[in-house]
Every structure is written in C-alpha cells, then in structure tokens.
N, C-alpha and C positions, 0 to 999 in steps of 0.2 A: 504494500500500500504506500503510495506517494505521500510525502510530508504534507503537501498542500491539501490533499484529500482528507488527511487526518484532522487538520484544523477545521475543515469544512464539516466533517462528520460530528465533531464536538461542538460546532457552532461558535468557533473562536477566531479572532483575527490572527494574522501571522506573528504579531509581536506579543502574543499572550504570555504572561509569566507562568512559571512552574506551578504557582498556587492556583492561578486561573485554570490551568489544564487539569489539575487534580480535582478542583471543585466541579468542573464540567463533567469529568469522567464519573465521579461519584453520583452526581445527579442523574445522569443518563443510565448508569448501571442499575441504580435503584428502580428507575422508571421501566426498564426493559428486562429486569431480572426474571428468568423463567419461572421461579417459584411464585412470583406475583402475577404472572401472565400465562397461566396454564392453559387457558382457552384461546390463546393467540399465538399460533405457530410462528408468525413473523417476528414476534418479540425475541425469540431465541437467536435469530439471525442478526437482529439489531444489537442485541447484547454482545454477541461475538465480535461484530464489527467495531463496536465502541471499545471493547477490550483491546482489540488489535491496534486501533488508532492510538489509544493511550500508551501502549507498549512502545510504539514507534516514537512518539513525542517524548516519552519519559527517557528513553535511551539517547535521543537527540539532545535534549535540553538538560539532562541529568536531574530530572524532577524526582521527588521522593517516590519510593516504591509504592505500588498499590497495596491495599490492605491484604492481610493473609487470606488464603483461599477459604479457610473455615468461616471467615466473616462474610465472604462473597456469597456463600450458598445459603445464608440465613436471611430471612426477611429483615429489613432494617428496623432498628429499635426506634419507636417514635420518640421525639425529644420531649423532655419533661417541661411542662408548661405551668408556670406559677399563675394562679388565678387570684386576682385581687378583688375582694368583695367591697364594693363601695355603696354608700347610700345614694340612691338616685336624687338628682337635684329636684327641687320643688317644681311643679308644672308652671310653665310660662302663662302669663295672662292670656285670656282667650283671643285678644286682638292680635297677639304676636304668633299664634300658632299657624303652621302652614295649612292652607286649605287642602281638602282631600283631592286626590287625582281626578282630573276630568274624565268622563267616560271613554273618550278616545284613547287617552294615555293608558288607562287601566286595561282596556281591551288589548292594546299592544303588548303590555307586559304579561297579561294572562296568556296570550298566544305564545309568547317567547317561553314561558314556563312549560307550556304544552309541548313545544318543540324539544326542550331539554329532556322532558320525560320520555318522549318517543325515541330520542337518541339513546337515552340510558337503557331502554328496553330493546334496542337494536331494531326498531321499526323505522329504518332509514328512509324507505320509499315514502311513507306517510309524512315523516318529518320534513323531507325535502319539499313535498307538495304544500305543506302548511307554511313553511318559511318562504317559499317562492311567492305564495299569495301575499304574505306579509310584506315582502320586498316591493311588490307592485303597489301596495297601499302606502308604505313608508319607504320610498326609494333611497332616501339619504340618512335614515336612522342608523347610527353606527352599531348599535346593539343588534339590530336585525341583520346587517351585513355580516357581523361577526358570527352569528349563529348559522347563517346560511353557508358560510365558508366551512364551518365545523361539520355541518350536516353532509356537505359534499365530500369532505375529507374522510369522515367515518364510513361513508358509502364506498368510496374508492378503496379504502383499506380492507373492508369486508370482501369486496370483489377480488382483491388481490389474494386474499386468503383462499378464496374459492377457485383460484387459478383462472379467473375471467379477466385476462390481462387487458384486452382492448376496452372493455367496459370500465375497468379500473382507471385506465389512462384518461378517459373522458372526464370522469368525476374529479380526478386529481388535477387536471388542467383547469377545471372550473374553480377548484379551491384557490389556485394561484391567481386566477383572473378576478375572483370575487373580492378578496381581501388582501391585496398585495402588501399592505402596510403591516400586517401581522407577521413579523419576521420569524418567530418560532414556528408558527403553523406552516408558513411557506417553506421553511427549511425541511420540516418533516414531510410535507407533501412532495417537494422536489425529490427527496430521497426515495420515497415510495414510487414516484413516477419513473425514475431511472430504473428501478427494479422491474417495473411493469414493461418498460420498453425493451429491456434486455431479454424478456421472455417472449416477446411478440415475434 
C-alpha cells in the first residue's frame, strides 16, 4: 500500500503527526472492528485495510506501536463519564420563552425522525422515498440534505454487501453529489465506490 493511500484511508493530511495517525487509527479500528460489526462483512475488510495503513505510516514516521493484539480483539471499554447533578434554573418569565415550533417546522423534523428510524431498521428503499419527498419540499434545508446523503450511502453499502456492484455504484455516487461538504461521509462513500468499481 502506497504512503499517500495510507493517509487517505485514515482521513489524514500528508503532514499529520504521529499522534494524529495513532488517534485516527484507533478511531477507525474501533469503528470497523469485526467483533462490533458481525453482521457487516465489509467491516472486516475495512478493519484490515486500516491496520495495514497504520503499519505503513507507523514504520515510516516511527509512530508509537499499536496496542497489543489482546486489546484489539476486545470491544472497546466505554470511557467513564462523570455526571454532575445540578438544580435546574428557575423557569424564565412567560414572555421570554421560545414559542412552540410552527406546524411546518414540526412536520419537517417529524419526517426526519421517521427517516432515521427507517434507516436504523434497514428499510432503505422507504427511507430514500421519504427523504426525497422531503428534499422536494425543503430543497435547501441542511438537515434534510444530510439525511438524504446518509440514506443513499447506507443503501449503497447494503448493495455492496449483496454483491450488487452496479446498483451500489449508483447510490454511492448520489451520496457524493448530495452532500459534498460532509467530508467524513464523502470519504467513506468514495472508498466504498472504489471497491464497487473494482468488482464491476
């Protein structure tokens, strides 16, 4: 694997420090670890590529070694979070309270929650139909654009798992065209798109 490809795979610039490389590797390793993605065969391949990229950059830049293998095969331990219990402030006077959402805005957010639930339950075709209807009604709403791109990406990834490479390519391209400002999502979609194109 070429050095430039390693940086791209980890989502880092060429001048990234050893600490940046280590942080990016650990984040992606947790994200794609096979133990946490048992229903996603593509995750094992992503996990392997991330490890390979890290090894190349570690040897090149003399970065600290990766964690021992025994840690890599365990699910990550969630960080301890300190919860501070505070007394809520007294309610503001009625004239300073924000008015309730107007019906149009409430409808928009209700439909976005519906799209999120459909994606969560892997009903991608219905999710795409709903979010495309929302986009026609709210063409410039950033939250609608964001969830439309996610719906396309999840559909493309699912088709890739099913070895439907041409269909996957269509939805992954739609992801890149829909929300090009979402760098992390576009990076993931571009990587999946390259995999699909290699199989066609």
